[in-house]
N, C-alpha and C positions, 0 to 999 in steps of 0.2 A: 287238860284245859286248852282251849284254842288260843293261839297267839293273836296279837293285834293284826299281824299280816293276814292270817287265815280269816279273822273276822272281816277284814276289809274285802278279801276276795269273796266271802259269802255275801256281803252287802252289795258288792258290784254285780255279782251273779243274780241276786234277788232283784236289783234295780233293772237289769237287762231283761229278766224274765217278765217283770211287771210291765216294762215298756213294750215287750213283744206282744203280750196279751192285749195291752191297751191298743197297739197298732192293729192287731187282728180284729178287735171289736170295731175300731174306727173304720177299717177297710170294709167290713160287712155293712156297717151303717151307711157309709158313703155310697156303696153299690146300690143299696135300697133307695136312698135319697135321690141319687142320680136317675134311677129308673123311674121313680115316681114323678120327678120334675119333668122328665122328657115326655111322659104320658100326659101330664097336666097341660103341657104346652103343645100337644100334638096338632091342634088346629092351626096355631101360629106357625108351627114347623112346616106344615103342608103349604100354607100361604107363602112362607118365605121361599120354599123350594120352587113354587110356581113363578115367583118373581125372578129368581135366579135363572130359571129355565128360559124365561122370556128375554132377559137382558144380557145373558152371558153365552148360553149355548149356541145361538145363531152365529155369533162371531167366531167361536171356536170351530164350529162346523165349517165355516167358510175358510178359515185358516188351513184346516187339514185338507179340504177339498182342493184348494189351489196348490198346496204343497205336493200332494200326490200327483196331480195333473202335471205340474211343472217338472217334477223329478222323473216321471214315467214317460214324458213326451219322447224321449230318446228311443224307446222301444217302437213306437209308431213311426218315428222319423226314419228308423232303420229300413223298414220295408217299402218306403217311398223315395229312396235315393240317397240318404245321408252317407252310407258307407261307400257308395259309388263316387259321389262328388268329392269326398275327402280321401279317396284311395285307400280305404281300409276294408275292402270286401273280403279279402283273405287274411289269414293270420289272426292275431288276438287283439288287434287295435281297438275294435269296438268294445271288447271285454275290459280292456285297460281303461277306456273312457268311463265305463260303468264303475269300475273299482275306485278310481281316484276320488270320486264323490264322497266315499265313506271315510277317507283319511281325515280330513278336517271335521267331518260329521262326528266321528268317534272322539277326537281330541277335545272338542269344545263342550261336551255334554256336562261334565261336573262343574267346570268354572262358570258355564252359562247358568246353571241352576242356582249357583251361589250369587250371581249378579242379578238374578230375577227380582229379588226382594230389595236389593240395594238401589237399583235404578227404577223400581216401581214396575210391576207386571203390566199395567195399563199403558206404559210407554215402551218398555223393552220388547214385548212381543210384537206390537205393530212395527217397530223399527226393523226387526228381523224380516217380517213379511215384505215390507217395502223394499228392503235390500235384495232379497232373492227374486222379487218380481222384476227388478231392473236387470239382474244378471240373466234371467231367463229370456228376456226380450233380446238382449244383445247376442245370445247364443244363435239366434236366427241369422245373424250377419257373419257367422263364422265361415271362413274360407279355407281353413287348414286344420289338420289333426291337432296341432299344437294349440290353436285357438280353442278347439273343443275341450281339450284337457284343462285349460285355464278356466273356462266357464264352468266346468263340472266341479273343479276345486272350490271356486267361489260360491257355487250353489250349495255345496256341502257345508261351507263355513257358515252361511246364513241359516240354513235349515237345521243345523246340528242342535241348536238349543230349543227348537220348537216342541218336540214331543215331550221331553222331560218338563219343559216350562209349562205346557198345557196341563199335564198331570198335577204338577204342584199347584198351579192356579186353581184347578178344580177342588183340590184338597183343602184350600183355604175357605171354600164356600159350602161344601157338602160334607155331611157325616160319612163315616167309613162305609156303611152299608147302603148309602144312597149314591156312592161315587161310581160304581161300576156301570149302572144304567146310563149315567151322564157320559162316562167314558165311551160307552158304546154309541151314544147319540152323536158324539163328535167323530169317533173313529169310523163309523159307517160311511163317512165321506170318502174313505180310501177305496172300497170296491165301487162306490158310485162314480168316483173319478175315473176308474178303469172303463166303466160303461160310457160315461159322458165323453171321456177323452177319445175313446175308440170311435164313437159316432162322429165327433167333430173331425178327427183325423181323416176319416174315410172321405169326408167332403172337402175339407180344407187342403188336404194333401194333393188335390188335383189342380190347385191354383198355380199358374205360372204367370208372373207379372213383375215388371221392373227389374229383370235380371235375377230374380229369386224364383227357382223352379221347385215346386212340390214341397219338399220337407221343411225348408225354412219357414213356410207359412204355418206349420204346426206350432212353431214357437211364437209366430206373430199373431196367432188366432185370438188372443185377448185384446189385440190392439184396435184402436180407432185411428184410421189412417186417412189423412187428407193430402193429396198430392196435386201440384200444379207445375207447369213448366214455365220457367222464366229464362228465355234464350236457351242456353245449353245446360242450365242448372236445374236440379229438381229440389224443391223445397218441401219438406215433410214435417208434420207435427205428430209425434209419437206419444201414445199413452197406453197403458195396459191395465187390464182389470185387476190384476194382482196388486199393482202399485196403488191404484185408486182405492181398493178394498183396505189395504194396509193403512192408508192415510185416514180413512173413515174410522177405523178401529181406534185411532188415537183419541177420538172424541167420545167414544161410547163404552170402552172397557174400563171398569173400576179397578183400582189397584188391590184393594182388600174389601171385605164387607163393611168395615168402619168408614171406608171412603166412598161407598156406593151412594150416589145422590138420589137414587130411586127408592131408598129405604128410609123409613121413619126412625126416630131415635130409639123407640121401643124395639123395632125390628133389628136395628144394628146391635143393640145390647143382647138380644136373644141369639143373633147369628154368632156372636163370639162365645156366649155362654154355652150354647149347645155343643160347640166343638170341644170344649173342656170336659163337659159331661160325657160326651161320646168316647173320649180317651180315658175315661175312668179316673179322672184327676191324676193321670200319670204325668201331666205337665202343669206347672204352676202359673204360666203366663199365657196371654193371648198371642196370636201370631204377630200382631203389630209391635209387641214389646220384646220379641225374641231377638237375640243378637248372636252372631256367629262366634263359636268357640271351637278350638280343635277337638275338644272332647266329643262334640257331635260327629265329627268325621270319624273319630276312633270308634264310636258306638256303631256307626253304619258299617264300617269296614270289618268289625268283629262279629257282625250279625250273620249267622248261617243262612238266613233267608235271603240275604243279599246275593249270595253265591248260588243258591238253589235257583232263584229267579233268573239270574244272569245266564246260567247255562241251559236252563229250560228254554229261555227266549233265544239264546244263541242258535240252538238246533231248530227251533221253530221258524226263525227268520230265514234259514236257508231255503225252504220251499216257498215262503211268503214272498221274499224279494225276487227270487228267480221267476216265480209265477207272474208277479206283477210286471216284471221287465220283459219277459220272453213269451208271454201268452200270444201276442200277435205272431211271433215266429213259430210257435208250436202249432197254431192253427194254420198258418201259411204252409207248414210242412205237411199238412194233410192234403195239400193240392189246391187250396183256394188262392185266388189272386189277391193282391194286397188290399184292394178296397173291400172285398167280401170278407177277408180275414179280419180286418179291423171292425167291421160290423158284427161279426160273430163273437168278438170279445165282450160285447155288451151284455148278453143274457147271463153268462156265468157270473159276471161281476154284479149284476142286479140281484141274483140269488144271494150272493155274499152279503150285499147291503141289507137285505131283509133278515138274514140269519144273525148278523151282528146285533141288530136292534132287539130281536126276539130273545136271543141267548143272554144279552146284557140285562134285559128286564127280569127274566126268570132267575138269573144269578143273584141279583139283589133281593129278590123275593125269598130265596132259600138261604141267602147269606153264605154262599159257597162259590169257589172259583175253580179249584182243581179238577172237579169232576167234569166240568164243561170243556176244559182244555183236553182232558183225556178223550172225551167223546169226539172233539174236533180232530184230534190226531188220527183216530181210528177211521173216521169218515174220509179224511184227506188221503190216508194211506190206501184205502180202497180205490180212490180216483187214480193214483199213480200206478197201481197194479193194472187197472184198465188200460192206461196209456202204454204200459210195457208189454202186455201179453196179447193185445188185440190188434188185428190188422184192419178192422172195420172202422171207418171214419166216424160213424154214428156212435160207436162204443167209446172211441177215444174222446170225442166231443162231450159225451155224457160224463166222462171222467173229469173233465175240466170243471163241471158243475160241482162235483163232490169236493174237489180240491178247494174251490172258492168258498164253499159252505164251511169247510173245516178250518182252513188256515186263517181266514180273515177274522172270524169270531174269537179265535184263541188269542190273538195278539192283544186286543184291549182287555181281555180277561187277565192276561199276565201282568199288564200294566197296573190294573186295579189291585191285583194280588200283592204286588210289590209295595204299592202306596199304602194299602190297608195295614200292612204288618211292619211298618217303620214309623217311628214317632220320637220326638216332635218334628217341627218344620225342617230344621236344618239337617237333622238325621235323615229325614225323607229326601231332602234335596241332594245330599251326597249319595245316599243309597240308590235312589232312582237314577241319578246320573251315572253311577257305576254300573248299574244293571244295563242301561242303554248302551254305554260305551263297550262293555264286554260283549253284549249280545250282537252289536252291529259289526263286530269283527267277523261275524259269519259272512259278511259281504265278500270277504276275500275268497270264500269258497263259492258262494251263490252266484257271483258274477262270472265265474270261470267254468261252470259245469255245463252250460249250454253253448257249445262251440259250433262255429259255422261248418266245420268238417264233419260234425255228427248229425247234421240235418239229413233227412227229415225225421228220423226216429228219435234222436236225442236220448239214446239209451243211458248214457252217463248221467245226464241231468235228472232224468226221472228216477233212476235207481239211487242216486245220491240223496235226492229229496225224500225218497221212501225210507232210507236208512236213518236219516235225520229225524223223521217223525217217530220212528220206533224208539230211538234214544230219548226223544222228548217225553214220550209216554212213561218210560221207566223213571226218568228224573222227576216227573210230576208226582208219581206214586211215592217216591222217596220223600219229597217235601211234605206231602200230606201226612205221611207217617210221622215225620219229625215234629211238625206243628201240633198235631194231635197229642203226641207224647208230651210236649212242653206244656200244652194247655192242662193236661191231666196233673202234671206236677204242680201247677199253680192252684188248681182246684183243691188238691190235697194239702196245700199249705207249705209245700217244700221249697217255695221261693220267697217265703215271708221274711226270711232273714234280711232281705234287701231293704225292708222297711226301717231297719236300724241305721241306715246310712244317713249322713248329714244332708245330702242333696236328694232327699226322697222324691221331691217334685221334679227332679231332672231325670228320673229313671226312664221316662218315655215308654217304649215298647217292652222294656225289661221290668216294668212295674208288675207286681203280683196280680193286680186287678185287671191288667191288660190281657185280652184274649185274642189269640191269633185267628185270622180268618182262614179256613181250610179250603 
């Protein structure tokens, strides 16, 4: 005869089993209902996306365009006299100036992402833009190496929160498999800035006026300048396009979908509802109602995909940053004078611009990220091989096209991959911030592999970038394997025990119905 204790155990076991089956049935029903509801509102969904595309993407594109132009100006300034004027032609002074930018850039990522929602994205992001625009303007007045270092530190401080902030901002408005194409549409501004910046630098770098010769005008290029002489004093009124753009953003960027003035009440309601449906009901509240708790940080820090993405991007950014910063020097090393070298940076960057848009579009179509990164690393690796083994300038220059096509498209792909696989908002905020912080440590390598003493062949820089791409490829394969393995576990019901938890609506990306994007 069973004892009372044994009967109690049996009853508890029966209750848990009943609850498990009930949760399993509920999970299947929810998945079916969610899919049906999304299909039912597909027309409204497309209409909403078009509104967001018109009212949000242009501002984000402008933010990233100005960001990359302003941070990469130093590469163009180098070949029109910056290093000569500041007495850093020899040694590693120029590389140090590149490096210090990334110290505050890395440190502010996670805290900046947490502040984004607290201070409202529509206010916080424009504040950062305006701040770095002012710093960039004053860089042109620098007369010493120490002044250049201070400007680069301040530039990194203001720009550090931009990339993670923009990714989080997009994830508030778009569903997971609509996000990558939009990430591509804003990130394509990076290669475009390389083309645009090179063309401007080739013309503006020839200006000599008011005691500022050549390179300072690259930093002044967005300025509108009016000068007049009053006795011995010069009075000038300074304004720069980045600052003006940042101020305009204050008035047009909504904080969240619920705060968007261009949406009707019905559109606002669906904008919030579809985000919950897209997450498979893995979160129980809308983004406006979520509050920070340390459990979100813990969830992000314990997620394997956080570290996979961090180190994939770490090795990917070595060639990306070095290519963005040193392309004028690489082309100049082929024997072209500074003006021609700057003009020749435009075509490879334009190809990168087109490939970013195309790959982002097809990535969302097939709902896959990893395979595009793998393809990009292979194409870029071929470009570096051409730079290393050939003595013909035509072959070397062709290699820069392959590098641009591969590395630029892989970066937004990785950003979207990280954001897709972390949920809810604050987990994503911490996780994406960690990914960016760890990945940008690669700058300590990338800024010191193209040294003046290695010109014109830059064997160390090319071979290091090639090795980094090979490591990127294998890490990417490893993450695809892990995510696919975890998805199969969830499909087989081997993660359904998590549904017994009290905080089932706080499971986020750990919810059994959540599927990782490969």
